[in-house]
C-alpha positions in Angstrom: 52.7 66.3 51.4 50.1 67.1 49.0 50.7 71.0 49.5 54.5 70.4 48.6 53.5 68.6 45.4 51.0 71.3 44.5 53.6 74.0 45.4 56.3 72.1 43.4 53.9 71.9 40.3 53.2 75.7 40.7 56.8 76.5 40.9 57.7 74.4 38.0 55.0 76.0 35.7 56.0 79.5 36.7 59.6 78.7 36.0 58.6 77.3 32.6 56.6 80.5 31.9 59.5 82.7 32.8 61.9 80.6 30.6 59.4 80.8 27.6 59.3 84.7 28.0 63.2 85.0 27.9 63.6 83.7 24.5 65.1 86.2 22.0 64.1 86.3 18.3 66.9 87.7 15.9 65.9 88.7 12.4 68.5 89.4 9.8 67.9 90.8 6.5 70.7 90.5 3.7 70.6 92.3 0.2 70.5 89.8 -2.7 73.8 89.3 -4.5 72.4 89.9 -8.0 69.5 92.3 -8.8 67.8 91.6 -12.0 65.7 94.5 -13.6 63.1 93.7 -16.2 63.6 95.1 -19.8 61.3 97.9 -20.5 61.8 98.1 -24.3 59.0 97.6 -26.8 59.5 96.7 -30.5 56.8 97.2 -33.1 57.3 96.0 -36.7 55.0 96.7 -39.5 55.1 95.3 -43.1 53.1 96.9 -46.0 53.1 96.6 -49.7 53.7 100.0 -51.6 54.0 100.8 -55.2 51.4 101.1 -58.1 51.0 97.4 -58.2 51.9 96.4 -54.7 55.1 94.8 -55.7 57.3 97.0 -53.6 57.6 96.3 -49.8 58.3 98.6 -46.7 59.1 97.2 -43.3 59.2 99.7 -40.5 60.6 98.7 -36.9 60.3 101.0 -33.9 61.9 100.3 -30.8 61.3 102.3 -27.5 63.1 101.5 -24.3 65.6 102.7 -21.8 69.0 103.7 -22.7 72.2 104.9 -20.7 70.9 108.4 -20.5 67.1 107.8 -20.4 64.4 106.8 -22.8 65.4 106.2 -26.2 63.6 105.7 -29.7 65.0 103.9 -32.6 63.1 103.5 -35.9 64.4 101.6 -39.0 62.7 101.6 -42.3 63.6 99.1 -45.0 62.2 99.5 -48.5 62.5 96.8 -51.2 61.8 97.6 -54.8 60.4 95.3 -57.4 63.2 96.2 -59.7 65.7 94.7 -57.3 66.9 97.8 -55.2 66.6 98.2 -51.4 67.3 100.9 -49.0 67.6 101.0 -45.2 67.3 104.2 -43.2 67.8 104.2 -39.3 67.1 107.0 -36.9 67.9 106.9 -33.1 66.7 109.6 -30.6 68.2 109.5 -27.1 67.9 112.6 -25.1 
């Protein structure tokens, strides 16, 4: 009787071990619906006083970043005169 109980316990343990090894793990990977790319543009603005008395001002803004065809550089210079005149010049370079 004791032997049959021990044999039954050993058989149940072996069956449990076999059943545990028979489990299958399925890993699925999906692409994200939206991909966000960080902006790689950099903008630098400098302001300076010009003219003989420092009454005129000059603002230069330079932007470097990625465009549709590659790296682009944009430069804008804005000058204000003490006499009331102003002038803005922009230049963009995209290869």
